[in-house]
N, C-alpha and C positions, 0 to 999 in steps of 0.2 A: 378661562377656568374660573376666575373670580366671579364672573356673572352667573355661571352655573351654580357655584356655591351659594351665592347670595339668593338666587331664586329657590334653591333647595331649602335654605334656612327659612325663607318666607313661607314656603309651602308647609314646612314642618311646624312653624309657629301657628299657622292657621289651623292645621289639623289638631295640634295640642289644645288650642283654645276651643275648638269645636268639641273635642273630647271632654275637656274639663267642664264645659257648660253647653251641653247638647241642645238645650232649648233655645239658647241665643243663636247658635249656629244654624239650627233649622229655621228660625224666624228670619235670619238674614237671607238664607236661600229662598224661602217662600216669598219674601219681599222682592227679591231680585226677579223671581219668575212671575209674580203676580202684578208687577208694576205695569206691563203693557196691557193687561186685561183687568184692570182694577174696577172698571165700570160694570163688568158682567158679574152678577151674583152667582155664587156656587150653588148648584142644585142639591137638595137634601137627599140623603140615601134612604131607601125604604127600610122599614124595620124588618129584621130577619126572624125574630121570635114571634110566635103566635101569642095572642092575648092571654090564653089560659096556661101557657107553658111556664114552669118555674124559672125564675131568674137566677137563682143560686142553687147549689147542690152538686150532686154527683150522679153520673150514669155508671151503674155497676153491671158487668157481665159475668155470669157464673157458669161453670160447667156442672150440669145437674143430671141425675139419672133417677128412674123409677125402680129399676132392678139392679142388683149388684153387678151382673155381667153384661149390662146393656151399654151401648155406645153413649158417649156424652152428648148432651143437648145444651145449646146455649140458651141461658135465661137472662133477660135484660130487665133491670129495675132502675127507675129514676127516683132518687131520693132528694128531699129538700134540705137535708142535713149538710152543714158545712164541714162536718168532721168526716174524714175518709173512713175511719173504722166504724163509726156509727152507721154510715151509709152501707157498708158491707154487711153489718149485722142486720139492718133492715132488709137488705136484699135476700139474705139467707132465710129470714123469717117469712118473707113474701114467697120465696120459692117453696118452702115447706108447706105453706098455706095453699099454694097452687097445685100441690100434689106431687112434688119432687122430694122424697124423703132423703135421698142421698145427694150431698153437695160435694163435688170433687175439688174444685179449686176456683180462684178468682181469675178470670181471663183478662179483664181489663177494668180499670177504674178511671173514668174520665170526668174532669171538672166541667160543670156547665157555666 
């Protein structure tokens, strides 16, 4: 019974230490895993973004229409603004410029 309690206390202390300083806990785990294969260098991951793609901003999807009783169409606009509201305003202006005078609602705003 005492051994189970002492093991439980040790495990809880480790978990609390890992929670309080997650970077140190992750480094300990990585060192323990990387020790056998320390000689092999880690391969670099390929870049996921294209060279011309914006690195910051928002992707805004709007429900737009050209006529009052028409079905909604999805309009997507990528903004370089870091402000969510400015990105929505830019998307609305771009939709009106593209020929959609009626803007229903914002479907989704996603951060890039």
